[in-house]
C-alpha positions, -999 to +999 in steps of 0.1 A: +313-641-753+296-671-760+325-692-746+320-674-712+280-684-715+287-720-722+316-719-696+290-710-670+268-735-678+294-763-676+296-784-647+331-781-629+334-818-635+328-821-670+356-833-692+357-803-716+356-778-692+394-768-691+394-768-732+365-740-727+387-724-700+417-725-722+398-713-752+382-682-736+416-672-723+428-677-758+399-652-774+407-628-746+441-625-751+432-621-792+410-596-787+433-575-763+460-580-790+435-568-817+425-538-793+464-528-787+470-530-826+440-507-832+451-485-803+486-485-823+473-477-856+451-448-844+479-433-827+505-438-859+476-420-878+475-392-854+513-386-858+512-389-894+484-360-896+503-336-871+538-344-892+521-332-922+501-302-907+522-288-881+549-267-885+576-263-859+605-245-881+611-213-871+598-213-832+624-203-809+618-230-783+616-269-789+592-270-758+569-246-775+567-269-805+558-301-783+532-281-764+515-271-796+519-311-808+506-322-772+478-299-773+469-310-810+473-348-801+447-342-772+420-322-793+424-353-819+421-377-792+388-362-782+377-357-815+383-393-822+364-405-790 
């Protein structure tokens, strides 16, 4: 980030230094929130896909269905990496 580079060259006693530190902190927080939102959306899209493509009706055990769904999720996750 450019803010990080600017901060590196800003002297400790410069009057704007604390503002730069605060701005960098807020920018990092925003990036983390955006990344988390993207991850949540990707997981939601994968879950929607599984719900529309995986039929668990008629399976004797719920555990088997969960196992199938989990393996599909892992496969989809690897595919999207």
